ZAFI-971165 format. One record per residue (C-alpha): x, y, z negated. Coordinates in steps of 0.05 Angstrom, whole numbers, plus 32768, in hexadecimal, padded with zeros to 4 digits. Last residue first. Layout:
XYZ...
// end
This chain:
83578478845E831E84AA8454831884CA841282E884E683DF82D1850983A182A385288375826C8504838982228505836581EE84E58378819084ED838C818284BD83C7819E84BA840C81DB84EA842181F9850384578245850C845B8262852F8497829B852D84B882AC856084E782E6854D851C833085458532833A84F7854F831B84C2853582E184AB850C82C5846A853582BE843684FB82C2843B84AC82BD8404847A82998428843882A8842C83F98288844283B882B48451837A82898462832C82768493830B825A84A682C7824C84F482C1820184EE82D781F084AE82B381D3846382C78202845482F381CD844E832881EE842A836D820D844E83A98213843083EB8247845084148231844E846682668453849D8278847A84E08233848C84EE822484B8852C821284F3852581D3851484FE81FF854384DC82228550850B826685428525827B84FE8506825284DB84CF826184BC8489822184A3846F822084A6842381E5847483F781BD847883C6819A8438839E8167843083698167844E831D817A849D831581BE84AB82EF81EA84A3832E822D84B38331826684B3836D82A984B6837E82B884A483C782DA847583F282D98472843B8302843B845D83248438849D8338847684B6834384858502836B848B8533838084CD851B834E84ED84F2835C853284EE8326855684CA830E859E84F182CC85A684BB82BE8586847D8272858784798241856B844181F78556844381BB8556842D818685298447817B84FF8403818E852283C181D8853D83B581FA855883738241857683848276856A835A82A38597832F82D9858782FA82DE859982AD82BE858D82698278857782728294854B82AA8284855182F0825A858882ED823285A1832A822C85BE836C81E485B6838781D7859A83CF81AA85B2840281CE85BF8442821F85C58443825585E5845F82A185E28462829D85AA842882D385B683E382A185A483B482AB855C83CA82F6855B83AE8322853B83E2834584FC83C8838084EE83F9837784D98442834985138452837185428473835C858084908374859F84C783AD85D184C6839B861C84A583CD864184CF83F4867584AC83FD86BD84A0841F86E684D283EE872784CE83D68756850483C5879184F5838987BC8517836D8801851E8329881B851A8308885B851282C7887884F782AA884484DB8266884F84BE8242881484AC82718804846C82708844845F82958888847082C88868849B8305884884A88309880384C6834887D984CF833B879285008363875C84EB83968736851B839B86EE850183CF86C184DD83A686A6849B83C086BA845583A1867D84328388867D83E58393863883C8836785F583C7838685CF8407834785CB8431832185F5840A83518635841F8338866C83F6833F86A7841B838186DF84228379871F84398393873583F883D58720840D83D9875D843583DC878B83FA83A687C8840A83BB880A84238399884A842F83BB888A8439838B88C5844683A988FF846E838889478461836589748484834789B4846C830E89DA849982E189E5846C830789D28422830A898384198302895183E08324891083E5830588D083CD8332889583E18321884983F18342880683FA833887C7841182EF87BC841A82D08783844A82B0877F8489828C875184AD82AC871D847982C886E0848A82B98690849F82EB866584AB831F863C84CF8331868D84DE833086C185178322870A8518832E872684D58309875F84BA8320879C8498830287D98474831D8816845882F08848843782FA8896843882CC88B5840582BE88FA841982B5893383EC829F8976840782B089C4840E827F89DC8436827889F1847B828C89B5849D82C5899C84C782DF897B848A831B895E84A483348913848B837788FB84B5837D88B384A983B78881849583B88842848783EB8823846083F487C9845F841F87B7842F844B8772843B8457872C8414841B870D84398440871B847C843A875484B38439876484FB8457879E8510843487DE852A8430880984E683E6882784DE83C9886784F38378886984F08367889B8522834C88DF8507830D88E084DD82DB891E84E182B5893784A18281895C8494826A897684548237897D8425823A8933841C821788F5842F821788AE84108227886B8427825288378411822787FD841881F68809845181B5882F8443817C88118463819D87D5847281B087BC84B981AE876D84BC81EC873F84C181FC873E847482428721846C827287538448822A878684338216875383FC81F9870E841D81FE86E6845B81DE86A98439821B86788447824E86A88429822286C683F9821B868383D481F58698839A81AD868883A681868695836E817186D38382815786AF83BA815986CA84008158871984068149873B844A8101872784308107876583F9810B87938431812D87C68449817087BD8423819B87F1840281DE87CD83FB820C87D583C38240880983A1821A884A83C58248888983CB823788C183A38266890383B38229892C83B1824C896C83BD824789A6837B822D89E6836D820989D783B581BF89DB839681A88998839181EA8987837781F189AF833C81A8899F833681AC8959832A81EB8958830281C6898D82D4818A896082D181AE892182C681DC8939829281B98911824A81C988D1827781C688C582BF8191889182CE81B2887A830D81AE88B38345818B88B08392818388F083BD814D88EA83F38148892D8427811D8937845F80F18904845380CA88D7848880F488A4849A81168897846380E3889E842E80B4886D845E80F3883984518102884B84108114880083FC812F881183B6817C87FD83A5817E87FB835D8185882883128159885A831E814288978329813B88AE8372814388F48387810A890983BB8119894983DE80D78970840880DA89A88434809A898F8459807589A084218027898C84278032894784478078893E84208048894283DF8024891883EE804D88E18408807588E183C8803A88DD83A7802D88A083C78069888183BF8069888F837C802D887483738038882D8390807D882C836180B7882B838E80BD87EF83B6810387C4839E80D38785838F80CD8746835A810B876B8329812B873F82F68118873E82B281468729827C8171876782798154879982A4812087A382DE80EC87D582ED80CB87CF8298810987EE826881298813829D80EB884082B780FF8847830280EE887A833080DD88C2834780F18908834880CE8931837F80F7896E838D80BF899783C180E489D983DD80D18A2383EB80908A1483C6804F8A2683F3802E89E683DD805B89C283AC803089CE836E7FF489C0838B800B898983AB8020896D836D7FE78979833F7FBD894E83767FE68916836C7FE1891683287F9A8918832B7F80894682ED7F47892982BD7F3688E782E07F0D88BF82C07F13887382AB7ED1885582927EE68822826B7ED387D4825D7EE787AD821E7EFF877782187ED6873081F77EE2870982437F298716823F7F418706820A7F4E873E81D17F7B877181B87F6587A3818C7F5187EE819D7F38880C81597EEE8826815C7EDE881781157EDB87D6811E7EF487B9815D7EF287DA81AA7F1287A381D37F5887A181F87F73876C82297FAE873E82167F93870B81EB7F9F86D6822A7FE186F5822E7FF486C581EE803E86CA81DD805B86A681A28079866D81CA8095869B8206807C86A38244809486E98260807B872F82628054872E82328049877C822D8015877E825D7FE6879882327F9F879C82577F7887D4825F7F3187BA82887F1587F382BA7ED4881082CA7EBE883783077E938818831C7EBC87CF83237EE187AE82E67F2787CC83097F6A87B782DD7F8E87EC82B67FD387CF829E7FF487D6826A804287DD8258805587FD8213806B87BD81F180AC87B4820F80CB877681F58119878581E9810187C581D980F1880381FA80B9882D822380C78875821280BA88A981CD808F887981AF805B887E817C8012887F81A17FF4883C81807FD58806819A7FB587DA81677FBA8791816B7FFF87838142804387718164806187B0813E803287E18163801E87DB81A28033881581DA8018885781E6804D888881FE805588CD81DC804E890D81E98028891E81B17FD7892D81C27FE28924820D7FF388CF81FB801B88B182358000887E824D8038884582728022882382BB802C87D382CA7FFC87CE830A803587B1833D806187F483328072881D82FB803D885483018036888382C97FF1889682A47FED88D6827F7FB988CE82477F7C88FA82297F5488E681F47F78891A81C57F87894581E57F38895681F37F0A892782137ED4892781E97EA988FB81B47EE788D9819C7EDB8890817E7EFC885981A57F3E8856817F7F80885B81917FB5884A81517FCE888D813A800788B58152804A88C58132805B8902813F8015891E81377FD8891881677FB988DB81627FA188B681957F5B88AB81B07F2D888581DA7EE888A181F47EAB888C81D67E78887B82037E5B884081D67E5E880582087E82882C823E7EBC883C82147ED7887F82357F27888482527F3A88C2825D7F7088D082927FA788F782AC7FC788DC82F1801288E582F78034891A831F8068892F82F08059897C82FA808489B08301808F89F8831780D58A21831C80CE8A6D8335810C8A8F833981328ABD8314814E8A8182E7815E8A5F832781938A298311816F8A2682C681328A1382E7814E89D38310816F89BA82D0813789BD82A58109899282DE813C896982EB81418954829D8179896E826C8173893F822A819C894581EC81B6891281C081A288E081F2819B889C81C981D2886081E281C58840821981CA87F68229817E87EA82258170881C82568163886B8243813B889C8267812C88E1827A80F48906828080D7894D82A580DF893382EB80DF88E282E1808988E882F4809689138329808D8956833380C48992834080AD89D3836580E08A03838080CF8A4D838B81038A83839E812D8A5B83C481608A8F83EE818F8AA083BE818D8A5C839F819F8A3D83E2818889F483E281C089BF83F4819F89A48410816789A2844E81A089A1847B8171898F84B18171894B849E81908931845D818D88E3844881B888B9841281CC88E883E881E888C983AB81F488E28367822D88BE8342825B88FB834E822E892A832C821888FB82ED826888EC82E5826A893A82E38238894182B0824D890F8284829B892482818279896E82688254894A823A8296892E821D82BA896E821D828F898A81F88292895B81C08257891981C0828388F7818782CA890B817B82BA892C813A82A488E9811F82FA88D18114833188C3813A836F88C08108836D887881188382886D815A83CA8870814F83C488358126838B882980EE83A8885C80B283EB882280A883DC87EA80DA83B087B680C7838187BF80F783AE87E1812C837887CE816383B487A1817983B8877D8138836A876A813F837B8759818C83A487258175837F8711813A834986F68170837686CF8193839486B2815B834F869F813483488678817E838686548184838E8651812F834D8625813D835A85F7816D839685ED814B837485D18108835785A081388319859A815B82D58569816C8304853F813582C0852C811182D3855080D282EF858D810882B0858C81278282858D80E582B285CB80CE82A085E88116825485DD8101824D85FA80C48279863480DB82518645810D8206863980E08220865F80B4823986A080DC81F086C980CA81FC870480E281D286F8812481C786B08133820086AE816E823D86D88188827186A8818082B986B3818082F1869681A782E0867681E183158657820D82F286158223830285EC81E982E7861D81B582A8861B81DC82A585D681DD82B085CD8191827E85F88189824F85CC81BB826385948191824F85A28150821585C4816E81FE8578817381E0855E81B481FA858081EB81EC85A3822F81B285AE821681A385EE82368167860C8218817F85F081CE81C785D081C381E585F781FF81B9863381EC81CC862F81AB8217864681B68204868481E781D986A281B081F886E881C9822786DE81F7826886BC81EA82AB86E281D682F186DF81FA832F870081D2836886F9820583AF86F781F583DB87258231840286F5826283C786FE829C839E86E582D083AF86A682B0838086A8827D834686AF829F834B867582C3835C863782A0834A8656826383038674826C82F9865182A582ED8614827082A8861D8273828B861F8231825D864E8230825886548279822F86148277823E85E682AF821885D282E7824285FC831E8238863882F48208863B82C381F0867B82A681F3869E8261822B86C08276827586C18244829186FD822B82DA870D82448315872682268343875D821F833D87838258836487B4827983A78793828083A4879282D08398875182D4835A874982AA834B878B82C98349876B83148333871C830782F2872982EA82D18743832D83038719835282E686DB8333829F86E0835582B386EF839B82EC86CD83B382F68693837D82B0868283708296869683B882CD866983D582D0862983A7827D862983B4825B864C83738211862F836681FF8656832B81D2863183048199864182E38189862E8292819E8674826E818586A1829F814D868A82B1812F86BF82D9816786FC82CA819286EA830381DF8703830D820A86E482DF823C86C78309827286BA82D4828E86D7829A82588709828882758748827182BE875C826E82D28770822B82F787B08219831F87B681D7831F87FE81B9835C883681B2838687F681B483D087FC81A083FA87C981C583DA87D0820683F38819820183C9884382348385884E821483578812820983188832822283318858825D835788138277831787EE826F82F7882F82968330882E82D0832E87E482D482F087E182DC82E58807830E831887F08339830387AA833582BA87B6834682CD87DD838082F887A9839782C5876B838C828F878E83AB824787928392824E87CC836F825787DE8325822787B282F281FE87CA82BB81CA87E982E581C087A2831281A4878182CE8162876F82E58183874883298154876683648193878C837D81B2873C83898201873C8391820887708361824A875C834E8256874983008284877782DC825F878F829F829687BB827D828C87B8824582848790820882AB87BF81D882DB87A781A382E087E4817482AB87CF8146827287FB813B824987E580FA827A87C980C682A1880B80DA8276883F80C68289888780CC82D1888180EE82B98845811A82888873813E82C788A6814882ED8865816082B78856819582B1889C81B182FC889A81BC82E6885681E482BB8876820082DB88B282198314888E823382E5886A825782CD88A6827F830A88B9828B8320887A82AC82DA887B82CD82F488C082F2832D88AC830883198866832082DD8896835082B18875837C827C8899834F8251886183708264883083398253886582FF821488668312820D881583178225881F82CE81F6884D82BB820B88A082B9822988B0827B820688B6822E823688DB81FD822088D381BD81E888BC819981F08871818581BE8838817081C78819813881AA87D2813A819087A9810281BD876F80F781A7875D80B381AB87A5809581FA8790807E8213877880BA81F787BC80E081F287A5812D820E87D9816F81F48802819A8204882781D08246884E81D4824D8877821E8244884A8261824787FD8250825C88058204823387D181E5825E87C481A6827D8779819C8299875B81698294876A812882D3877280EF82D5876F80A7830B87868082834987608073837387748038838E8728802E837787167FF6833887488006832D8717804682ED8737806582BB8715808A82BA870B80DE827D871780FD827A86FE8134828786BC812382D0869C812A82E986C380ED82CA868F80BA82EF865780DD8333867A80C5831586868080830B863E80738348862980938365865980658393869D808383D186AA806D83EE867580A183CE86A180D683E786EC80BD842B86DA80CD841C86BA810A83F286F381248429872B8106845C8705812D842E8702816A8422874F816B846C87638162848C8779811C849787CC8113844287CD8107844C87AA80C7840E878C80A58418874980C88458874380A384358749805A8435878A8020844D87B98047847587F0803184B487D2802B84B787BE806F84BB87FE808C84F38810805F851487D5806E851987E280BB855387A680CD8529877680AD84FA878380E4852387618112852A872480F084DE871F80E684D98723813184FF86E8813F84DD86BD8106849386D78116849C86CE816284BD86878159847C86718125844A8693815B8475865C8191846D8621816584258633815D8404862281A18420863481EB83CC863B81FA83D48678821E84168692822E843386B081FD8441870081EA847B871781FF84A5873081C284B7877481AE84E687A881AC
// end
């Protein structure tokens, strides 16, 4: 028997009662109690009872110290240190060492495909197995050094891939809520294990909420109208929390509707309502300081700390290992009455609840405490990584049955391209314990054949035009400072140039195979890195044309404007002793660039006459979009595009493999290349997985988890979060994408029968089941992802053009038929009704569309849903301004710093409230408004359109502050019947609510 955990916010009385009851239960087992010093160490007691006991034993100072990421030991109680946050998006990645000042320690365990690649598997069962490995290896690392490798894992990222230019696209699963929810739930379940009271590890979802841009990510505010917030962004988090597959959320850096998420009450008011489990929520790194720094939301850190805790965040990830600042701020907040001891107890109790469930206070560390380092990178884990990489591979195009290649009939294969002989990791990846490159994997498949390889990059020398000396690098493993002292163009003077687009290249020294970069922020350049890396990537350059065959060599590591950055001194000159040093452009040296060998020419030679040409292109995860850097284009690097065109001209049997983290505009390739595969950066087994797919040992069963557009012009501004109004994602996009959401081909060929569904109407309490026969009519076994979409035919509100409701991945042999049953709850057809602030299932006919992608629909049926009809709007009561039906301009803003939302407007902006029952005509308009600026503003009430008849005008005088509201009124005339009502604004002001009476 165990007591149910208390609902959030029920306080110490419930905990005391739980303790008393559990102690009474525990007295029946004296032998168990006799082995324990304190009740909180007794696993026979409930979690609540153990937390309550421990809380009352801790001093106020000890409790406050536990609010920081680095929680100290309490030796007198036998409590060890605890650190939040080990990164684990696609394997254990890295963590920080408190004993070394927060130095980063990188794992060398199993590295799975990037999260977007796991998303493309469309396989929740596989994701649960992957999560199980991640949780198990977390335990293995924890056994090695618990001070470094904590058991609270910051994963998965469930932010929706709304905009493919987002720098962190690689970290999410999908642009769809259902797919993201299914995969994140499975991954979380795998991490924590099947017993929620005894966690293998504790997954935390990132980053709540609407975090999908890196540009000014700590100061931009995502405008989320209520429907977008409830129907889209929240749903990505609700699934795993509601299924008890995550133990908390991490707050996002950005603001939502004008309020920083680091102090947003949603963490209590919304997230905790999704579960009866106790959640342990954390801030993102540095978030608490942003509140008083870049965001300027609070004047003091004490105010900010109080707001964070009262908003439902329990742990401060800030100031690295230095907890003193957090402790001081919280103590000041207590002293000033901004916080109470109950606030501290509530947060610490939540922290301790998860620590108890992790077995920390159990003898031997609980049921998972016996896991050792032997589990790390186990053979079975490597095999699973290979399977995940295979299932995440998407066959985008396959004309003329170019694929699969027949190993028995393929004698020669040329493998070319800048990613053909290397594997890259990303910011949230562990180190690869071994590497199987695409070239390696293909060679294993053809042990008796001829497999040639070239990276297809230019090999160059750079000669100082002033001295005639070559730039040379060191030949040993750790390289040397680059110097213009060479007299011959030997290997030390040669560099391979990798093009990452928009002029940015990396230089790899031929002498030692290491990438050139700036050395420890000093003035010199050294060839000493395995790949571009680091938060500030110091291995990027541009070769600027200086005319007459000369170039200027510019260091491109000043990626953004920081106080310490000096892009004016980013050019290289030949200094004393010939060493290349940073300088201003006017002092830069010019270099003669001589091409030792042309990458395109070498690739053309390799592929000419080969049975197949495989071109491997893609991105470098530290350069082409990443955390803190959005992409500015979806195009391939220019040099890579030219390479593909040259190879295709030389060999008609060309297969392009795109290995990157994002959708890419492959328009020319789609028109001209016979076969195209996409994979994420898929870990150590990438080469084996690609070879398995290329030669048909495995079916390419991946499906795209987001829309691939044809052009950057197909997308609105990255900061526009209103997917409904702007027709974003597959849900609302009206254009023809390059590749639709859910797209992916198989080596099988599938015929769909007519979908079958019951002919009776359903209510919101029912479950809808759609059955469809699927037959593999091809000559090879294949996997199909059968997808069910719905569309509501009639509604008061704009509805998605299609929305994923269910899917199933099936494996069929040639000629095999199976019946796929896809189910969903009719209640899932609900949308948010802004007129009444609640979910509503409308009465309507819904199209049921079954197919192979969101655009490839193979069969249709309908279901009639008996729900309700949304009545005309009644604006007689207080109506929140944010509950509009449409708008022009406007910003969504915070009504107060604690709670509430308002609408910020400027001259010419308007709000629409549709289908209002005005009756014989209200007489008075009343609004709650604020105006910080001087002067007078106005609210016009217009009927029918933004330029329709004016029913009244309310004047708005300055209130002196954006949070100081006043009431304004206006007499109304001529507003009768059932009409659309528009509020049209003059001046800068805020409106929180209004009424027409």
